[in-house]
N, C-alpha and C positions, 0 to 999 in steps of 0.2 A: 606554465600554469594549466591548472584543467578545471573546468567548471563542469561540475556533474548534477544533471536534473534528477531529482528522485520523486517517484510518484508511487502509489500504492491504493488498493482496494477500489478498482474502476467499478467493479461490480455490475457490467453489463450495461453501464450508463453512458451511452455514446453521446449525448447532448454535453455533458460534463466532460468527457475526455477531449471532445472535438474543442471545446473552448480552453481547456488546460494548455492542449497543443499549440493552439494559436497564440496564446500568451508566451508560451516557451519560445516560440520561434521569433518573438520580438526580443526577447532577452538574450538570446544566443547560449550555446553550451558545447562542450567538446565531446559528452558522452552522456548517456541517459540510462535508468535503471528502473524498472517497475517491481516493486516488491511484492508482486503476486495478488490474488484474489481479482483477477481480471473478470472473472464470471462470476455467476451465482447474484441471487436478488433481482437481478436487472433484465429489461427485456430485449437488448441487442448485443448479445454474447459474441456472436459471429463478426459483427461490424467492428466490434472494440478489438477482438483479436488481429482483424485484418488491418487495422490502423496501426497497431503496434508492430505487427510483423513489416509493414510496409517501411518503417523506420528503422528497422533492424536494432530495436532497443534491447538492451540487457534485460533479462527476466528471472528471477526467484520464484520457486512453486510457493503458492498460498494454500492455505487448509481447505479453500472452495475446489481449486484444481486437484489436491489431494483427494477430496471427496469424489471425485469423478473416477478415481483408478478402481476401486472395489467395495464392496459392502461393508468390510470392516471399517474403512476410512468413513464411509457414509453415516454409520450409525452413530457417530459422534455428533450429528447436527440434530436440531430439532425438526419436528414434522413439517412444518412449512419451508425450511431451508432444504430439508431433503427433497420435498416435493420440487422445489425451484431448481435443484441441481438434476435431477430427472429431466425435467422440461429442458433444463439447459443443453444436456447431451442429445436431445431429439432436434435442437436448433443449432447444432454446429455440425460441420463437416467431420468426415473421419480423420482427415489430414489435420484439421484443426485441434481435434482432440488429442492427437498423438504429439502435437507441439506442445499442447498445454501441459501434458502428463510428463514430458521428457525433460523439464527443466530441473536443475539442482535445488537444493533447500538454502543453498548460501552461496555468497559470491563474494571475493575480495578484489577491489579494483583501487587503484591509487592509494594504498593503504587505508581503505576504509572497508569495513565490513556490511554486507548487506543482507538482510533475512526478514521473512515475514512476521514470525511471532516473537522468539527470543533467541538470542546466540547460545550456542554458535550455529546450530541450524535447525530449530524447530518451526514448522510450518503452522502449528495449531496451539501452542503454549502461549497464555497472554501475559504480558510484561507485568501487568498490574497485581497478579497473584505474587510477584516476587519483591514487591514495594519495600517491604520491611527486612529484606536481605539482599539488597542490590549490590553490596560487596562480592557477594557469591556469584552474582549474574557478571559482574565485571572480571572475575577470575576465569570467566569460560571463553573470552576471547582476549587476543592480543593486540589488536589494533587499535589505534588512538580514537577512532571513532567508527560507531555501529550505529546504522540506520535500520529502524523497524516499522512495520505497519499493523496490521491485524486487529488494533483495538478502535480504530476510527477516530481517534483523539489525538491532540497535538500536546506533547509533553517532553522534557529532556531531563535527563541526569547527568551529574558530573561526578568525576572519581578523582580524588586527589588525597595523599597521606593516608591510605586504606579506608577512606570513608566516601559514602556516596550521598549525594544531595539531589532532592527533586526541584525542578525550577519549571516555571511556566515557559512556553513556547510562543511568543507573539507573532502577529502579523509584522513583515519587514524583516530588517536585518538584525542578526545576532551573532557576535563573533563568539565562536567557540575557542577558550584560552588554550593553546597548544601546550601549556604546561600542565594541563589537565586530560583525562580521558572522558569521553563522551557518549552517551547512548541517546539517540534521538529517535522519538516516535512522530512521524510527518503528517499524520492525519489521513485523512481519504478524500479521493477525487470523485467516487459515485455515491457514498453513503456516508455523509459526515454525522458523527455523533457527538459534535461538542457544542451544540445549540446555535450553530450558524450554518445555514445550508449550502453555503457556497462552497465549491471544490477547492481542495487544498492540494497544494504539491510546494517542493522545494528546490533550490539550486545552492549547491555547495561549491565555493571557492576553495579550493585545496591551497592555494599560495596565501591568500589573505585570512582563510580561516573563517570567512563570514558566510553564515547560513540565512539564505533569503526566502523567508516564507510568503507564499503567494496565495492569496484569497480571490476566487476566480467565480463571477456569477454566470448563471445558465439558465436555461429555460426548464425550471425545475417542473412545471405543470405538464409539460410535453411527455418527459420522462414518467412522471406519476401516471399518466393516462395510458401510455403504452404497457406499463406494469399490468394494470387492471385489465386493459384490452387483450394481452397475451395469456390471461388466466393465471399470473402469479398471485401470491397472497396479497391483499390489499395492504396489509400491514407496512410492506416494503414499499408501497407508495407514500403512505402518510407519515412515513419515518423521514422522508425527503423534505417535507413541507415545514 
């Protein structure tokens, strides 16, 4: 049996990440994967990286890590996000920078694919752009289950008999039918955009095929205050509330 913890889009939010990891420790897991965007928007990028590195967590590259690499990737962001990434680069050590930009854009573990944006290995493409043609997306990977982040939302797609179906992903347990294939967007730890400001993450049991989605409260106002205190765009704080 293997219980895989999956989290994504931490975005420098140490308060949210700390509470998620505390909750995860109470559940237990065999391995853990971060789907990228550890940095960007948030006020404590170095501390978040340190915490994940201490746990030797598997990581795939997000578009915000990709944006740190060079101006070609950075220009894909709007001005506040570009400014945030430039500030982020000043706040992290050289060693942390090298760690962030060294990760691959996809990972396969326990017959599951992990990618930030869309399969097979895009860090920047949004899954919602393909909702009318999800059969084509499922053709891009062969694993039974693919986990993605990037949109900061919770949703899942199933694929059976050459047809894809969009389904909600509620808090709590959902069984992923092994007779179908699945693509799961697990939401965000540090910048949720689903109307609920609690941090989100999930644990998948590869034997029972049960996916457990967790909603974790944290001190939102503390993070919001730090965002403005560090000179990041106020909108990044307001989106947390």
